[in-house]
mmCIF file of the N, C-alpha and C atoms, coordinates in Angstrom:
data_MODEL
# 
_entry.id   MODEL 
# 
loop_
_atom_site.group_PDB 
_atom_site.id 
_atom_site.type_symbol 
_atom_site.label_atom_id 
_atom_site.label_alt_id 
_atom_site.label_comp_id 
_atom_site.label_asym_id 
_atom_site.label_entity_id 
_atom_site.label_seq_id 
_atom_site.pdbx_PDB_ins_code 
_atom_site.Cartn_x 
_atom_site.Cartn_y 
_atom_site.Cartn_z 
_atom_site.occupancy 
_atom_site.B_iso_or_equiv 
_atom_site.pdbx_formal_charge 
_atom_site.auth_seq_id 
_atom_site.auth_comp_id 
_atom_site.auth_asym_id 
_atom_site.auth_atom_id 
_atom_site.pdbx_PDB_model_num 
ATOM 1   N N  . MET A 1 1  ? 6.619  20.185  22.198 1.00 0.00 ? 1  MET A N  1 
ATOM 2   C CA . MET A 1 1  ? 6.803  19.064  23.067 1.00 0.00 ? 1  MET A CA 1 
ATOM 3   C C  . MET A 1 1  ? 7.894  18.165  22.471 1.00 0.00 ? 1  MET A C  1 
ATOM 4   N N  . LEU A 1 2  ? 8.833  17.763  23.287 1.00 0.00 ? 2  LEU A N  1 
ATOM 5   C CA . LEU A 1 2  ? 9.918  16.912  22.837 1.00 0.00 ? 2  LEU A CA 1 
ATOM 6   C C  . LEU A 1 2  ? 9.546  15.438  23.009 1.00 0.00 ? 2  LEU A C  1 
ATOM 7   N N  . CYS A 1 3  ? 9.882  14.671  22.027 1.00 0.00 ? 3  CYS A N  1 
ATOM 8   C CA . CYS A 1 3  ? 9.635  13.232  22.083 1.00 0.00 ? 3  CYS A CA 1 
ATOM 9   C C  . CYS A 1 3  ? 10.973 12.523  22.213 1.00 0.00 ? 3  CYS A C  1 
ATOM 10  N N  . THR A 1 4  ? 11.003 11.524  23.049 1.00 0.00 ? 4  THR A N  1 
ATOM 11  C CA . THR A 1 4  ? 12.236 10.754  23.168 1.00 0.00 ? 4  THR A CA 1 
ATOM 12  C C  . THR A 1 4  ? 12.273 9.707   22.076 1.00 0.00 ? 4  THR A C  1 
ATOM 13  N N  . LYS A 1 5  ? 13.433 9.536   21.475 1.00 0.00 ? 5  LYS A N  1 
ATOM 14  C CA . LYS A 1 5  ? 13.607 8.541   20.434 1.00 0.00 ? 5  LYS A CA 1 
ATOM 15  C C  . LYS A 1 5  ? 14.166 7.286   21.075 1.00 0.00 ? 5  LYS A C  1 
ATOM 16  N N  . HIS A 1 6  ? 13.445 6.193   20.903 1.00 0.00 ? 6  HIS A N  1 
ATOM 17  C CA . HIS A 1 6  ? 13.866 4.937   21.493 1.00 0.00 ? 6  HIS A CA 1 
ATOM 18  C C  . HIS A 1 6  ? 14.907 4.276   20.595 1.00 0.00 ? 6  HIS A C  1 
ATOM 19  N N  . PRO A 1 7  ? 15.922 3.654   21.192 1.00 0.00 ? 7  PRO A N  1 
ATOM 20  C CA . PRO A 1 7  ? 16.937 2.973   20.385 1.00 0.00 ? 7  PRO A CA 1 
ATOM 21  C C  . PRO A 1 7  ? 16.334 1.755   19.699 1.00 0.00 ? 7  PRO A C  1 
ATOM 22  N N  . PRO A 1 8  ? 16.852 1.395   18.532 1.00 0.00 ? 8  PRO A N  1 
ATOM 23  C CA . PRO A 1 8  ? 16.317 0.223   17.831 1.00 0.00 ? 8  PRO A CA 1 
ATOM 24  C C  . PRO A 1 8  ? 16.662 -1.070  18.567 1.00 0.00 ? 8  PRO A C  1 
ATOM 25  N N  . ILE A 1 9  ? 15.830 -2.066  18.365 1.00 0.00 ? 9  ILE A N  1 
ATOM 26  C CA . ILE A 1 9  ? 16.102 -3.391  18.927 1.00 0.00 ? 9  ILE A CA 1 
ATOM 27  C C  . ILE A 1 9  ? 17.098 -4.054  17.995 1.00 0.00 ? 9  ILE A C  1 
ATOM 28  N N  . ARG A 1 10 ? 18.293 -4.335  18.476 1.00 0.00 ? 10 ARG A N  1 
ATOM 29  C CA . ARG A 1 10 ? 19.384 -4.750  17.611 1.00 0.00 ? 10 ARG A CA 1 
ATOM 30  C C  . ARG A 1 10 ? 19.446 -6.247  17.341 1.00 0.00 ? 10 ARG A C  1 
ATOM 31  N N  . ASN A 1 11 ? 18.652 -7.033  18.028 1.00 0.00 ? 11 ASN A N  1 
ATOM 32  C CA . ASN A 1 11 ? 18.728 -8.471  17.807 1.00 0.00 ? 11 ASN A CA 1 
ATOM 33  C C  . ASN A 1 11 ? 17.547 -9.011  17.005 1.00 0.00 ? 11 ASN A C  1 
ATOM 34  N N  . LEU A 1 12 ? 16.688 -8.107  16.481 1.00 0.00 ? 12 LEU A N  1 
ATOM 35  C CA . LEU A 1 12 ? 15.551 -8.518  15.675 1.00 0.00 ? 12 LEU A CA 1 
ATOM 36  C C  . LEU A 1 12 ? 15.635 -7.883  14.295 1.00 0.00 ? 12 LEU A C  1 
ATOM 37  N N  . ILE A 1 13 ? 15.193 -8.614  13.296 1.00 0.00 ? 13 ILE A N  1 
ATOM 38  C CA . ILE A 1 13 ? 15.230 -8.131  11.918 1.00 0.00 ? 13 ILE A CA 1 
ATOM 39  C C  . ILE A 1 13 ? 13.929 -7.418  11.607 1.00 0.00 ? 13 ILE A C  1 
ATOM 40  N N  . ASP A 1 14 ? 14.044 -6.220  11.036 1.00 0.00 ? 14 ASP A N  1 
ATOM 41  C CA . ASP A 1 14 ? 12.891 -5.462  10.568 1.00 0.00 ? 14 ASP A CA 1 
ATOM 42  C C  . ASP A 1 14 ? 12.956 -5.447  9.047  1.00 0.00 ? 14 ASP A C  1 
ATOM 43  N N  . LEU A 1 15 ? 12.141 -6.288  8.402  1.00 0.00 ? 15 LEU A N  1 
ATOM 44  C CA . LEU A 1 15 ? 12.168 -6.388  6.950  1.00 0.00 ? 15 LEU A CA 1 
ATOM 45  C C  . LEU A 1 15 ? 11.642 -5.123  6.263  1.00 0.00 ? 15 LEU A C  1 
ATOM 46  N N  . ALA A 1 16 ? 11.028 -4.216  7.015  1.00 0.00 ? 16 ALA A N  1 
ATOM 47  C CA . ALA A 1 16 ? 10.548 -2.962  6.447  1.00 0.00 ? 16 ALA A CA 1 
ATOM 48  C C  . ALA A 1 16 ? 11.662 -1.921  6.360  1.00 0.00 ? 16 ALA A C  1 
ATOM 49  N N  . ASP A 1 17 ? 12.814 -2.201  6.974  1.00 0.00 ? 17 ASP A N  1 
ATOM 50  C CA . ASP A 1 17 ? 13.950 -1.274  6.967  1.00 0.00 ? 17 ASP A CA 1 
ATOM 51  C C  . ASP A 1 17 ? 14.924 -1.694  5.864  1.00 0.00 ? 17 ASP A C  1 
ATOM 52  N N  . PRO A 1 18 ? 14.958 -0.943  4.739  1.00 0.00 ? 18 PRO A N  1 
ATOM 53  C CA . PRO A 1 18 ? 15.796 -1.345  3.607  1.00 0.00 ? 18 PRO A CA 1 
ATOM 54  C C  . PRO A 1 18 ? 17.290 -1.419  3.931  1.00 0.00 ? 18 PRO A C  1 
ATOM 55  N N  . SER A 1 19 ? 17.776 -0.529  4.773  1.00 0.00 ? 19 SER A N  1 
ATOM 56  C CA . SER A 1 19 ? 19.208 -0.556  5.086  1.00 0.00 ? 19 SER A CA 1 
ATOM 57  C C  . SER A 1 19 ? 19.567 -1.802  5.902  1.00 0.00 ? 19 SER A C  1 
ATOM 58  N N  . GLN A 1 20 ? 18.689 -2.211  6.792  1.00 0.00 ? 20 GLN A N  1 
ATOM 59  C CA . GLN A 1 20 ? 18.945 -3.411  7.583  1.00 0.00 ? 20 GLN A CA 1 
ATOM 60  C C  . GLN A 1 20 ? 18.889 -4.664  6.700  1.00 0.00 ? 20 GLN A C  1 
ATOM 61  N N  . VAL A 1 21 ? 17.935 -4.708  5.773  1.00 0.00 ? 21 VAL A N  1 
ATOM 62  C CA . VAL A 1 21 ? 17.832 -5.847  4.859  1.00 0.00 ? 21 VAL A CA 1 
ATOM 63  C C  . VAL A 1 21 ? 19.073 -5.922  3.984  1.00 0.00 ? 21 VAL A C  1 
ATOM 64  N N  . ARG A 1 22 ? 19.516 -4.781  3.445  1.00 0.00 ? 22 ARG A N  1 
ATOM 65  C CA . ARG A 1 22 ? 20.704 -4.745  2.586  1.00 0.00 ? 22 ARG A CA 1 
ATOM 66  C C  . ARG A 1 22 ? 21.941 -5.204  3.363  1.00 0.00 ? 22 ARG A C  1 
ATOM 67  N N  . THR A 1 23 ? 22.097 -4.753  4.586  1.00 0.00 ? 23 THR A N  1 
ATOM 68  C CA . THR A 1 23 ? 23.244 -5.133  5.413  1.00 0.00 ? 23 THR A CA 1 
ATOM 69  C C  . THR A 1 23 ? 23.250 -6.636  5.687  1.00 0.00 ? 23 THR A C  1 
ATOM 70  N N  . LEU A 1 24 ? 22.089 -7.190  6.035  1.00 0.00 ? 24 LEU A N  1 
ATOM 71  C CA . LEU A 1 24 ? 22.017 -8.621  6.324  1.00 0.00 ? 24 LEU A CA 1 
ATOM 72  C C  . LEU A 1 24 ? 22.247 -9.462  5.080  1.00 0.00 ? 24 LEU A C  1 
ATOM 73  N N  . LYS A 1 25 ? 21.724 -9.015  3.931  1.00 0.00 ? 25 LYS A N  1 
ATOM 74  C CA . LYS A 1 25 ? 21.958 -9.759  2.693  1.00 0.00 ? 25 LYS A CA 1 
ATOM 75  C C  . LYS A 1 25 ? 23.441 -9.826  2.382  1.00 0.00 ? 25 LYS A C  1 
ATOM 76  N N  . ARG A 1 26 ? 24.142 -8.726  2.547  1.00 0.00 ? 26 ARG A N  1 
ATOM 77  C CA . ARG A 1 26 ? 25.585 -8.705  2.285  1.00 0.00 ? 26 ARG A CA 1 
ATOM 78  C C  . ARG A 1 26 ? 26.342 -9.558  3.298  1.00 0.00 ? 26 ARG A C  1 
ATOM 79  N N  . ARG A 1 27 ? 25.985 -9.426  4.561  1.00 0.00 ? 27 ARG A N  1 
ATOM 80  C CA . ARG A 1 27 ? 26.699 -10.145 5.619  1.00 0.00 ? 27 ARG A CA 1 
ATOM 81  C C  . ARG A 1 27 ? 26.514 -11.654 5.510  1.00 0.00 ? 27 ARG A C  1 
ATOM 82  N N  . LEU A 1 28 ? 25.289 -12.083 5.158  1.00 0.00 ? 28 LEU A N  1 
ATOM 83  C CA . LEU A 1 28 ? 25.002 -13.507 5.095  1.00 0.00 ? 28 LEU A CA 1 
ATOM 84  C C  . LEU A 1 28 ? 25.233 -14.096 3.709  1.00 0.00 ? 28 LEU A C  1 
ATOM 85  N N  . GLY A 1 29 ? 25.360 -13.247 2.702  1.00 0.00 ? 29 GLY A N  1 
ATOM 86  C CA . GLY A 1 29 ? 25.598 -13.728 1.342  1.00 0.00 ? 29 GLY A CA 1 
ATOM 87  C C  . GLY A 1 29 ? 24.391 -14.400 0.725  1.00 0.00 ? 29 GLY A C  1 
ATOM 88  N N  . ILE A 1 30 ? 23.191 -13.860 0.969  1.00 0.00 ? 30 ILE A N  1 
ATOM 89  C CA . ILE A 1 30 ? 21.966 -14.437 0.430  1.00 0.00 ? 30 ILE A CA 1 
ATOM 90  C C  . ILE A 1 30 ? 21.160 -13.358 -0.279 1.00 0.00 ? 30 ILE A C  1 
ATOM 91  N N  . SER A 1 31 ? 20.145 -13.783 -1.024 1.00 0.00 ? 31 SER A N  1 
ATOM 92  C CA . SER A 1 31 ? 19.289 -12.831 -1.731 1.00 0.00 ? 31 SER A CA 1 
ATOM 93  C C  . SER A 1 31 ? 18.169 -12.340 -0.808 1.00 0.00 ? 31 SER A C  1 
ATOM 94  N N  . GLY A 1 32 ? 17.466 -11.324 -1.264 1.00 0.00 ? 32 GLY A N  1 
ATOM 95  C CA . GLY A 1 32 ? 16.362 -10.780 -0.482 1.00 0.00 ? 32 GLY A CA 1 
ATOM 96  C C  . GLY A 1 32 ? 15.222 -11.767 -0.305 1.00 0.00 ? 32 GLY A C  1 
ATOM 97  N N  . SER A 1 33 ? 14.922 -12.518 -1.365 1.00 0.00 ? 33 SER A N  1 
ATOM 98  C CA . SER A 1 33 ? 13.840 -13.505 -1.257 1.00 0.00 ? 33 SER A CA 1 
ATOM 99  C C  . SER A 1 33 ? 14.226 -14.642 -0.310 1.00 0.00 ? 33 SER A C  1 
ATOM 100 N N  . ASP A 1 34 ? 15.506 -15.038 -0.337 1.00 0.00 ? 34 ASP A N  1 
ATOM 101 C CA . ASP A 1 34 ? 15.967 -16.060 0.609  1.00 0.00 ? 34 ASP A CA 1 
ATOM 102 C C  . ASP A 1 34 ? 15.876 -15.557 2.045  1.00 0.00 ? 34 ASP A C  1 
ATOM 103 N N  . LEU A 1 35 ? 16.227 -14.293 2.251  1.00 0.00 ? 35 LEU A N  1 
ATOM 104 C CA . LEU A 1 35 ? 16.156 -13.717 3.599  1.00 0.00 ? 35 LEU A CA 1 
ATOM 105 C C  . LEU A 1 35 ? 14.713 -13.726 4.101  1.00 0.00 ? 35 LEU A C  1 
ATOM 106 N N  . ARG A 1 36 ? 13.780 -13.322 3.265  1.00 0.00 ? 36 ARG A N  1 
ATOM 107 C CA . ARG A 1 36 ? 12.367 -13.316 3.666  1.00 0.00 ? 36 ARG A CA 1 
ATOM 108 C C  . ARG A 1 36 ? 11.872 -14.725 3.972  1.00 0.00 ? 36 ARG A C  1 
ATOM 109 N N  . ARG A 1 37 ? 12.260 -15.678 3.139  1.00 0.00 ? 37 ARG A N  1 
ATOM 110 C CA . ARG A 1 37 ? 11.846 -17.063 3.341  1.00 0.00 ? 37 ARG A CA 1 
ATOM 111 C C  . ARG A 1 37 ? 12.380 -17.604 4.667  1.00 0.00 ? 37 ARG A C  1 
ATOM 112 N N  . ILE A 1 38 ? 13.636 -17.314 4.960  1.00 0.00 ? 38 ILE A N  1 
ATOM 113 C CA . ILE A 1 38 ? 14.240 -17.807 6.201  1.00 0.00 ? 38 ILE A CA 1 
ATOM 114 C C  . ILE A 1 38 ? 13.630 -17.126 7.421  1.00 0.00 ? 38 ILE A C  1 
ATOM 115 N N  . VAL A 1 39 ? 13.311 -15.830 7.296  1.00 0.00 ? 39 VAL A N  1 
ATOM 116 C CA . VAL A 1 39 ? 12.671 -15.130 8.413  1.00 0.00 ? 39 VAL A CA 1 
ATOM 117 C C  . VAL A 1 39 ? 11.284 -15.724 8.677  1.00 0.00 ? 39 VAL A C  1 
ATOM 118 N N  . GLU A 1 40 ? 10.546 -16.056 7.623  1.00 0.00 ? 40 GLU A N  1 
ATOM 119 C CA . GLU A 1 40 ? 9.239  -16.692 7.808  1.00 0.00 ? 40 GLU A CA 1 
ATOM 120 C C  . GLU A 1 40 ? 9.377  -18.063 8.457  1.00 0.00 ? 40 GLU A C  1 
ATOM 121 N N  . LYS A 1 41 ? 10.453 -18.758 8.131  1.00 0.00 ? 41 LYS A N  1 
ATOM 122 C CA . LYS A 1 41 ? 10.661 -20.114 8.636  1.00 0.00 ? 41 LYS A CA 1 
ATOM 123 C C  . LYS A 1 41 ? 11.159 -20.125 10.082 1.00 0.00 ? 41 LYS A C  1 
ATOM 124 N N  . SER A 1 42 ? 12.152 -19.285 10.398 1.00 0.00 ? 42 SER A N  1 
ATOM 125 C CA . SER A 1 42 ? 12.803 -19.380 11.706 1.00 0.00 ? 42 SER A CA 1 
ATOM 126 C C  . SER A 1 42 ? 12.515 -18.219 12.642 1.00 0.00 ? 42 SER A C  1 
ATOM 127 N N  . GLY A 1 43 ? 11.838 -17.183 12.181 1.00 0.00 ? 43 GLY A N  1 
ATOM 128 C CA . GLY A 1 43 ? 11.542 -16.035 13.034 1.00 0.00 ? 43 GLY A CA 1 
ATOM 129 C C  . GLY A 1 43 ? 12.450 -14.868 12.711 1.00 0.00 ? 43 GLY A C  1 
ATOM 130 N N  . ASN A 1 44 ? 12.239 -13.743 13.393 1.00 0.00 ? 44 ASN A N  1 
ATOM 131 C CA . ASN A 1 44 ? 12.975 -12.530 13.065 1.00 0.00 ? 44 ASN A CA 1 
ATOM 132 C C  . ASN A 1 44 ? 14.194 -12.276 13.952 1.00 0.00 ? 44 ASN A C  1 
ATOM 133 N N  . SER A 1 45 ? 14.661 -13.277 14.642 1.00 0.00 ? 45 SER A N  1 
ATOM 134 C CA . SER A 1 45 ? 15.880 -13.166 15.430 1.00 0.00 ? 45 SER A CA 1 
ATOM 135 C C  . SER A 1 45 ? 17.096 -13.293 14.509 1.00 0.00 ? 45 SER A C  1 
ATOM 136 N N  . ILE A 1 46 ? 18.021 -12.365 14.612 1.00 0.00 ? 46 ILE A N  1 
ATOM 137 C CA . ILE A 1 46 ? 19.207 -12.394 13.767 1.00 0.00 ? 46 ILE A CA 1 
ATOM 138 C C  . ILE A 1 46 ? 20.013 -13.668 14.024 1.00 0.00 ? 46 ILE A C  1 
ATOM 139 N N  . THR A 1 47 ? 20.084 -14.102 15.257 1.00 0.00 ? 47 THR A N  1 
ATOM 140 C CA . THR A 1 47 ? 20.814 -15.324 15.596 1.00 0.00 ? 47 THR A CA 1 
ATOM 141 C C  . THR A 1 47 ? 20.182 -16.544 14.941 1.00 0.00 ? 47 THR A C  1 
ATOM 142 N N  . ALA A 1 48 ? 18.861 -16.651 15.008 1.00 0.00 ? 48 ALA A N  1 
ATOM 143 C CA . ALA A 1 48 ? 18.170 -17.793 14.407 1.00 0.00 ? 48 ALA A CA 1 
ATOM 144 C C  . ALA A 1 48 ? 18.337 -17.798 12.897 1.00 0.00 ? 48 ALA A C  1 
ATOM 145 N N  . VAL A 1 49 ? 18.265 -16.634 12.268 1.00 0.00 ? 49 VAL A N  1 
ATOM 146 C CA . VAL A 1 49 ? 18.420 -16.537 10.821 1.00 0.00 ? 49 VAL A CA 1 
ATOM 147 C C  . VAL A 1 49 ? 19.847 -16.912 10.425 1.00 0.00 ? 49 VAL A C  1 
ATOM 148 N N  . THR A 1 50 ? 20.834 -16.445 11.172 1.00 0.00 ? 50 THR A N  1 
ATOM 149 C CA . THR A 1 50 ? 22.229 -16.768 10.885 1.00 0.00 ? 50 THR A CA 1 
ATOM 150 C C  . THR A 1 50 ? 22.469 -18.273 10.986 1.00 0.00 ? 50 THR A C  1 
ATOM 151 N N  . LYS A 1 51 ? 21.936 -18.911 12.014 1.00 0.00 ? 51 LYS A N  1 
ATOM 152 C CA . LYS A 1 51 ? 22.090 -20.355 12.171 1.00 0.00 ? 51 LYS A CA 1 
ATOM 153 C C  . LYS A 1 51 ? 21.426 -21.101 11.027 1.00 0.00 ? 51 LYS A C  1 
ATOM 154 N N  . GLU A 1 52 ? 20.244 -20.645 10.613 1.00 0.00 ? 52 GLU A N  1 
ATOM 155 C CA . GLU A 1 52 ? 19.530 -21.306 9.516  1.00 0.00 ? 52 GLU A CA 1 
ATOM 156 C C  . GLU A 1 52 ? 20.301 -21.177 8.207  1.00 0.00 ? 52 GLU A C  1 
ATOM 157 N N  . VAL A 1 53 ? 20.885 -20.019 7.953  1.00 0.00 ? 53 VAL A N  1 
ATOM 158 C CA . VAL A 1 53 ? 21.685 -19.819 6.740  1.00 0.00 ? 53 VAL A CA 1 
ATOM 159 C C  . VAL A 1 53 ? 22.895 -20.741 6.756  1.00 0.00 ? 53 VAL A C  1 
ATOM 160 N N  . GLU A 1 54 ? 23.568 -20.858 7.901  1.00 0.00 ? 54 GLU A N  1 
ATOM 161 C CA . GLU A 1 54 ? 24.723 -21.746 8.009  1.00 0.00 ? 54 GLU A CA 1 
ATOM 162 C C  . GLU A 1 54 ? 24.327 -23.200 7.769  1.00 0.00 ? 54 GLU A C  1 
ATOM 163 N N  . LEU A 1 55 ? 23.174 -23.611 8.308  1.00 0.00 ? 55 LEU A N  1 
ATOM 164 C CA . LEU A 1 55 ? 22.703 -24.977 8.086  1.00 0.00 ? 55 LEU A CA 1 
ATOM 165 C C  . LEU A 1 55 ? 22.421 -25.238 6.616  1.00 0.00 ? 55 LEU A C  1 
ATOM 166 N N  . GLU A 1 56 ? 21.789 -24.270 5.952  1.00 0.00 ? 56 GLU A N  1 
ATOM 167 C CA . GLU A 1 56 ? 21.470 -24.448 4.536  1.00 0.00 ? 56 GLU A CA 1 
ATOM 168 C C  . GLU A 1 56 ? 22.722 -24.465 3.678  1.00 0.00 ? 56 GLU A C  1 
ATOM 169 N N  . LYS A 1 57 ? 23.712 -23.645 4.035  1.00 0.00 ? 57 LYS A N  1 
ATOM 170 C CA . LYS A 1 57 ? 24.960 -23.617 3.255  1.00 0.00 ? 57 LYS A CA 1 
ATOM 171 C C  . LYS A 1 57 ? 25.745 -24.906 3.441  1.00 0.00 ? 57 LYS A C  1 
ATOM 172 N N  . ASN A 1 58 ? 25.642 -25.527 4.603  1.00 0.00 ? 58 ASN A N  1 
ATOM 173 C CA . ASN A 1 58 ? 26.349 -26.790 4.866  1.00 0.00 ? 58 ASN A CA 1 
ATOM 174 C C  . ASN A 1 58 ? 25.593 -27.999 4.334  1.00 0.00 ? 58 ASN A C  1 
ATOM 175 N N  . GLY A 1 59 ? 24.388 -27.787 3.817  1.00 0.00 ? 59 GLY A N  1 
ATOM 176 C CA . GLY A 1 59 ? 23.623 -28.877 3.259  1.00 0.00 ? 59 GLY A CA 1 
ATOM 177 C C  . GLY A 1 59 ? 22.811 -29.664 4.255  1.00 0.00 ? 59 GLY A C  1 
ATOM 178 N N  . CYS A 1 60 ? 22.761 -29.206 5.484  1.00 0.00 ? 60 CYS A N  1 
ATOM 179 C CA . CYS A 1 60 ? 21.979 -29.901 6.506  1.00 0.00 ? 60 CYS A CA 1 
ATOM 180 C C  . CYS A 1 60 ? 20.528 -29.425 6.448  1.00 0.00 ? 60 CYS A C  1 
ATOM 181 N N  . THR A 1 61 ? 19.634 -30.257 6.912  1.00 0.00 ? 61 THR A N  1 
ATOM 182 C CA . THR A 1 61 ? 18.237 -29.853 6.997  1.00 0.00 ? 61 THR A CA 1 
ATOM 183 C C  . THR A 1 61 ? 17.931 -29.495 8.435  1.00 0.00 ? 61 THR A C  1 
ATOM 184 N N  . HIS A 1 62 ? 16.972 -28.625 8.601  1.00 0.00 ? 62 HIS A N  1 
ATOM 185 C CA . HIS A 1 62 ? 16.589 -28.161 9.939  1.00 0.00 ? 62 HIS A CA 1 
ATOM 186 C C  . HIS A 1 62 ? 15.747 -29.244 10.611 1.00 0.00 ? 62 HIS A C  1 
ATOM 187 N N  . PRO A 1 63 ? 16.146 -29.702 11.806 1.00 0.00 ? 63 PRO A N  1 
ATOM 188 C CA . PRO A 1 63 ? 15.337 -30.709 12.498 1.00 0.00 ? 63 PRO A CA 1 
ATOM 189 C C  . PRO A 1 63 ? 14.035 -30.110 12.972 1.00 0.00 ? 63 PRO A C  1 
ATOM 190 N N  . SER A 1 64 ? 12.924 -30.733 12.650 1.00 0.00 ? 64 SER A N  1 
ATOM 191 C CA . SER A 1 64 ? 11.607 -30.218 13.065 1.00 0.00 ? 64 SER A CA 1 
ATOM 192 C C  . SER A 1 64 ? 10.923 -31.165 13.998 1.00 0.00 ? 64 SER A C  1 
# 
């Protein structure tokens, strides 16, 4: 029986995928622990994580 392989969801971060974590760490210039902390804080959307990293690098705090 053939199974169809579903394409990955490209706008969400999967912290269980080492290649995706490595790529995001390099692209954003942050460590793995920082990436996990930001994902816990802002969610697993790549856009939200990118915005949070930019805010932290600029010294701004996230409005809550």
